[in-house]
Structures are given as structure tokens and as C-alpha cells.
C-alpha positions in Angstrom: -6.7 34.7 18.3 -3.8 32.1 19.0 -3.0 29.3 16.6 -3.5 25.6 17.9 0.1 24.8 17.7 -0.4 21.1 18.4 -1.8 21.0 14.8 2.1 21.6 13.9 3.4 18.8 16.2 3.8 15.4 14.6 3.7 12.2 16.9 6.4 9.5 15.8 5.7 6.2 17.7 8.6 4.0 18.8 11.3 6.6 18.1 14.1 6.7 19.1 13.1 3.4 20.8 9.9 1.3 21.2 7.4 2.6 23.7 8.3 6.3 23.2 6.2 8.5 21.1 8.4 11.3 19.7 7.0 14.7 19.6 8.4 16.1 16.1 8.6 19.8 15.9 9.7 19.9 12.3 6.1 20.7 10.8 5.9 23.7 13.1 9.4 24.9 12.1 8.4 24.5 8.5 5.1 26.7 8.9 6.5 30.2 9.1 3.5 31.8 10.5 3.1 29.2 13.2 6.8 29.3 14.0 6.9 33.1 14.2 3.9 32.8 16.6 5.5 30.3 18.8 8.6 32.4 19.2 6.4 35.5 20.2 4.6 33.7 22.6 7.7 32.1 24.0 9.4 35.6 24.5 6.2 37.5 25.6 6.3 36.8 29.2 10.0 37.6 29.4 10.3 41.0 27.7 12.4 43.4 29.3 13.4 41.0 31.9 16.5 39.1 30.4 19.9 40.1 29.3 20.6 36.6 27.6 18.9 33.4 26.3 20.5 30.0 27.0 19.9 27.5 24.2 20.8 23.9 24.6 22.1 21.6 22.0 20.6 21.1 19.5 16.8 22.1 19.1 17.5 24.7 21.8 19.5 26.6 19.4 16.6 26.4 16.8 14.2 27.8 19.4 16.3 29.9 21.6 18.1 31.9 18.7 14.8 33.5 17.3 13.6 34.2 20.8 16.9 35.9 21.9 16.4 38.2 18.4 12.6 38.7 19.5 13.8 40.0 22.9 16.7 41.7 21.6 19.4 40.0 23.6 22.1 37.7 23.0 22.3 34.0 22.8 24.5 31.8 24.9 24.8 28.2 24.0 25.4 24.9 25.8 26.9 22.0 23.9 27.9 18.4 24.5 31.6 17.9 25.8 34.1 18.6 23.4 32.2 20.7 21.0 33.2 24.2 22.2 36.6 25.8 21.2 37.0 28.0 24.4 37.5 27.4 28.0 34.5 25.6 29.5 32.5 25.0 32.5 30.9 21.5 32.7 27.8 20.0 34.5 26.5 16.4 34.6 22.9 15.1 34.7 21.0 11.9 34.9 19.8 10.0 31.9 17.4 7.1 31.9 20.7 4.7 31.9 23.6 6.8 32.9 24.7 10.1 32.9 25.6 12.9 30.3 27.3 16.2 30.3 26.9 19.7 28.8 29.3 22.5 28.6 29.3 26.4 28.4 31.9 28.8 27.8 33.4 30.5 30.8 32.7 33.9 29.3 29.2 33.1 27.9 27.3 34.9 30.5 28.0 37.9 32.5 28.0 38.3 36.2 24.6 39.1 37.3 23.0 38.5 33.8 19.3 37.9 33.8 19.2 34.4 31.7 16.3 32.6 30.2 16.6 28.9 29.2 14.8 28.2 26.1 14.5 24.7 24.7 11.9 22.5 22.4 10.8 20.2 25.2 10.8 19.7 28.9 10.5 16.1 29.8 12.2 14.8 33.3 14.0 18.3 33.4 17.5 16.7 33.6 19.0 18.7 30.5 17.3 21.9 31.7 18.7 21.7 35.2 22.2 21.0 34.0 21.9 24.1 31.8 20.6 26.2 34.7 23.5 24.9 36.8 25.9 26.4 34.3 24.2 29.7 34.3 24.5 29.8 38.2 28.1 28.9 38.2 29.0 31.9 35.9 26.9 33.9 38.3 23.9 34.6 36.3 20.5 35.1 37.5 18.0 32.6 36.2 14.8 34.5 35.2 12.8 31.6 33.5 12.6 28.6 31.4 10.4 28.2 28.1 9.7 25.3 26.1 7.4 24.8 23.1 6.5 21.5 24.4 6.1 20.1 28.1 5.5 16.4 28.8 3.8 17.1 32.3 3.5 13.5 33.2 7.3 13.4 33.5 7.3 16.2 36.1 10.1 17.9 34.8 8.7 21.2 36.0 9.0 20.0 39.5 12.7 19.5 39.0 13.2 23.0 38.0 11.2 24.6 41.0 11.5 27.4 42.0 12.2 28.4 38.4 9.3 29.7 36.7 8.4 27.5 33.6 6.5 28.7 30.7 5.4 26.1 28.0 3.1 26.6 24.9 1.9 22.9 24.6 1.5 20.5 27.6 0.9 16.9 27.2 -0.6 15.2 30.8 
């Protein structure tokens, strides 16, 4: 029987700004059995189908790394500009007020690698789209995207189409 993972998500009203209800995953991370179950459930649809997991700074590292271990594949990381020490590719994406960028090492993903993007939360999809763009620039094949939480009302899934999206908790 599957655990109701929503029991381990804490709502923080007005964070990081008034009107936003932040979905805090730290109680889930602190509960070993629930966190392990979440990792297994994130990985399950992609067993035998990926060569690498892509984790986006910073909570994507927390969720992506154990999913990569569960799948027996490596982890490629995407970071904010200036944080990676080697030659990088960059992708920009839209924020509510302006733009931001992400970077990946030029050798992080091999040509033809089947890649699964893993992050804690899917909101508008801007960050995930930038990550997927970087995978494609490195001639990787996007297999899917997996998230602990999806804010369905923000329609991020639509922006990622036709990429298959797998989320464990959905708020509509």
C-alpha cells in the first residue's frame, strides 16, 4: 500500500512572498521510509529506460541523486550561472519578473543518452524547459520528467509537452 506523501508536505503561507503558499518538502526528506518510497515511485516508470538523470539546482539535486542511484545511472547537474568549473552551455528562461539562466557542463551528457529530468516541483515549467533545452543541446534524448509535486493549476505540464511528466503529488 502506498503512503500518502501529502502528509509529509508542509504548507508555508506567504513564502517567499505574500500570496504564495510554499510547498515545503523538508518533512518528507526527514522521514526515511517516506523519502525512500518517494524515490522508488519517482524512478519506477523509467527503469531500464534512461542512461542519466538530470538534477536542477538545488532541490533537484536532493531528489535527482537518489533517483539516479535507484536507477543505476549517473547524475548530470544543472546550476545557476558561474557555479560550474568547466566549459558550459547556458539556457535562459522566463521568470514572473524577468529572466534567469541555467548552465550545464558541455560533457555532462553523452550524445544519444536517454535522460530523465528530476526535480522537487513543477510549477510553470520554465526551469524544467531550460533544463530540457540543455539536454537537447548536448544531443541527449529526453525520456521524461519526474517531480515530487506538481502545481497543476500553473499548467507547467503543458509547457513540457510532448515530454512525459510523472508527478507523485498534484495540487489543482
